[in-house]
C-alpha positions as CSV (number, residue, x, y, z in Angstrom):
1,S,-4.4,9.0,10.2
2,N,-4.7,11.8,7.7
3,S,-8.2,12.7,8.9
4,K,-7.2,16.2,10.1
5,S,-5.7,17.3,6.7
6,R,-7.8,15.3,4.3
7,A,-11.2,14.9,5.9
8,A,-11.7,18.3,7.6
9,G,-10.8,16.7,10.9
10,N,-13.6,14.2,10.8
11,K,-12.8,10.8,12.4
12,Q,-12.0,8.0,9.9
13,V,-10.8,5.2,12.2
14,D,-12.6,3.5,15.1
15,L,-11.2,1.0,17.5
16,R,-13.8,-1.8,18.1
17,D,-13.0,-5.0,20.0
18,G,-9.3,-4.2,19.4
19,A,-9.5,-3.9,15.6
20,M,-9.2,-0.8,13.5
21,Y,-12.3,-0.1,11.5
22,I,-11.0,2.3,8.8
23,Y,-13.6,4.2,6.6
24,I,-13.5,7.2,4.4
25,H,-15.6,10.2,5.5
26,K,-17.9,11.7,2.9
27,V,-15.9,15.0,2.9
28,A,-12.5,13.4,2.5
29,D,-10.5,14.4,-0.6
30,H,-8.0,11.5,-0.4
31,A,-8.0,7.8,0.7
32,V,-7.6,7.2,4.5
33,S,-4.0,6.8,5.4
34,V,-3.2,5.2,8.8
35,T,0.5,5.6,9.4
36,H,3.1,3.8,11.5
37,P,6.8,4.6,11.6
38,V,9.1,1.7,10.5
39,E,12.8,1.4,9.9
40,F,14.0,-1.5,7.8
41,Q,15.6,-2.4,4.5
42,D,14.4,-6.0,4.4
43,G,11.4,-7.1,6.5
44,S,7.8,-8.0,6.6
45,V,4.4,-6.8,7.7
46,E,1.9,-9.3,9.1
47,L,-1.7,-8.5,9.9
48,R,-5.3,-9.7,9.8
49,F,-7.8,-7.9,7.7
50,M,-11.4,-8.0,6.5
51,L,-13.1,-6.4,3.5
52,E,-16.8,-5.9,4.2
53,D,-17.9,-4.9,0.7
54,K,-16.8,-6.1,-2.7
55,Q,-15.6,-2.6,-3.6
56,D,-13.3,-2.3,-0.5
57,S,-9.5,-2.6,-0.7
58,L,-6.5,-2.3,1.6
59,G,-3.1,-1.0,0.5
60,L,0.1,-1.4,2.3
61,N,2.1,1.6,1.1
62,F,5.7,1.8,2.1
63,A,7.4,5.2,2.2
64,D,10.5,7.2,3.0
65,L,9.5,10.8,3.6
66,T,13.2,11.9,3.5
67,Y,13.5,10.7,-0.1
68,K,12.5,13.8,-2.1
69,P,12.6,12.6,-5.8
70,V,9.2,11.0,-5.3
71,H,5.8,12.4,-4.3
72,A,5.2,12.1,-0.5
73,G,7.9,9.5,-0.1
74,H,6.0,6.8,-1.9
75,L,8.2,3.7,-2.6
76,F,5.9,0.8,-3.4
77,V,2.5,-0.6,-2.5
78,A,0.7,-4.0,-2.2
79,K,-3.0,-3.5,-2.7
80,I,-5.5,-6.2,-1.8
81,T,-9.0,-6.2,-3.2
82,T,-11.8,-8.8,-3.3
83,N,-10.7,-9.8,-6.8
84,D,-6.9,-9.4,-7.0
85,V,-3.6,-8.4,-5.5
86,Q,-1.6,-5.6,-7.1
87,I,2.0,-4.8,-6.4
88,Q,3.4,-1.5,-7.7
89,D,6.9,0.1,-7.7
90,L,6.0,3.7,-7.1
91,K,9.5,5.0,-6.6
92,T,10.6,4.4,-10.2
93,G,7.0,4.5,-11.5
94,N,4.0,6.7,-11.0
95,M,5.3,8.7,-8.0
96,D,8.7,9.6,-9.4
97,L,8.2,13.4,-9.6
98,K,9.1,13.7,-13.3
99,I,6.7,10.9,-14.2
100,R,4.0,12.2,-11.9
101,E,4.2,15.7,-13.4
102,A,4.0,14.3,-17.0
103,R,1.1,12.1,-16.0
104,Q,-0.9,15.0,-14.4
105,A,-0.2,17.1,-17.5
106,T,-1.2,14.2,-19.7
107,K,2.2,14.5,-21.4
108,L,3.7,11.0,-20.9
109,T,5.8,9.9,-23.8
110,V,5.1,6.5,-25.4
111,A,8.4,5.3,-23.8
112,Q,7.3,6.5,-20.4
113,Q,3.9,4.7,-20.8
114,E,5.6,1.5,-21.8
115,M,8.1,1.8,-18.9
116,L,5.2,2.3,-16.4
117,K,3.6,-1.0,-17.6
118,T,6.7,-2.8,-16.2
119,K,6.2,-1.2,-12.7
120,T,3.0,-3.1,-11.8
121,A,2.0,-6.7,-11.4
122,K,-1.6,-8.0,-10.8
123,F,-2.6,-11.4,-9.5
124,A,-6.1,-12.8,-9.6
125,N,-7.2,-13.7,-6.0
126,K,-10.9,-13.9,-4.9
127,L,-11.7,-13.0,-1.4
128,E,-15.0,-13.3,0.4
129,T,-16.5,-10.2,2.0
130,G,-17.0,-10.2,5.8
131,K,-14.3,-12.8,6.4
132,W,-11.0,-12.4,8.3
133,Y,-7.8,-13.2,6.4
134,S,-4.2,-13.2,7.5
135,L,-1.7,-11.3,5.3
136,V,2.0,-11.3,5.1
137,V,3.9,-8.8,2.9
138,S,7.6,-9.5,2.7
139,V,10.4,-7.4,1.3
140,V,13.8,-8.9,0.5
141,G,16.0,-6.8,-1.8
142,D,14.0,-5.8,-4.8
143,H,11.5,-8.6,-4.3
144,L,8.1,-8.2,-2.7
145,S,5.8,-11.1,-2.0
146,V,2.2,-11.3,-0.7
147,A,0.7,-14.3,1.1
148,I,-2.9,-14.6,2.2
149,D,-3.8,-17.3,4.7
150,G,-0.3,-18.8,4.3
151,K,-0.5,-19.1,0.5
152,E,1.7,-16.9,-1.8
153,V,-0.7,-15.0,-4.0
154,G,1.9,-12.9,-5.9
155,A,5.4,-11.7,-6.0
156,F,7.1,-9.0,-8.0
157,S,10.7,-7.6,-8.4
158,S,11.5,-4.0,-9.3
159,E,14.3,-1.7,-8.3
160,G,12.2,0.7,-6.3
161,I,11.3,-2.0,-3.8
162,A,15.1,-2.3,-3.0
163,H,15.1,1.3,-1.6
164,P,17.5,1.1,1.4
165,T,15.2,2.6,4.0
166,K,11.5,2.0,4.4
167,R,10.6,4.5,7.1
168,M,6.8,4.6,7.1
169,L,4.0,2.1,6.6
170,R,0.7,3.6,5.4
171,L,-2.4,1.5,5.5
172,A,-4.2,3.1,2.6
173,V,-8.0,2.7,2.4
174,P,-10.0,4.4,-0.3
175,K,-13.4,3.1,1.0
176,N,-13.5,0.7,4.1
177,A,-11.3,-2.0,5.7
178,V,-10.9,-3.7,9.0
179,V,-7.4,-4.4,10.3
180,D,-6.1,-6.1,13.4
181,D,-2.9,-7.6,14.9
182,V,-0.4,-5.5,12.8
183,K,3.2,-6.7,13.3
184,I,6.3,-5.3,11.6
185,F,9.6,-7.2,11.4
186,S,13.0,-6.2,10.2
187,R,15.3,-8.8,8.7
188,A,19.1,-8.7,8.9
189,S,20.3,-7.6,5.5
């Protein structure tokens, strides 16, 4: 995890009964990021998760740290909350270095603001707190789909998703989440 650099070395992940209990420490200056190397173009991530509070969320952030035109290798993310699922192309959206710099300087043009609206999709999906769910996030070409308990909740296509090499999976947790049985699969392209 990023506990050493972002939470002054304070632990932010516990292993209990085989599951990862991920929680942000009070001194942390960034969401918890639990990383796992991957190497695929098309593939899927399967896991079980539980959100214990209605404010909790779990992001599956795919990255390629060798790709320098984006901040921290961010390519795209699927974020699950108790109210919705959000899919975002970060490579050609918010994490593109030029866009990110303009955003931070509050100097996005109207055209850039309109373009950014096309980089995110949001799908209503109510989840109960304290309940385990199965999750499958699948990537095929420029298409990402999210299924919870075997039912597709949302799908989105954008060019950043088609990045040829996904090299890192980050489980991004701004508050708390519980994760178990993580499996990563590569599909023949």
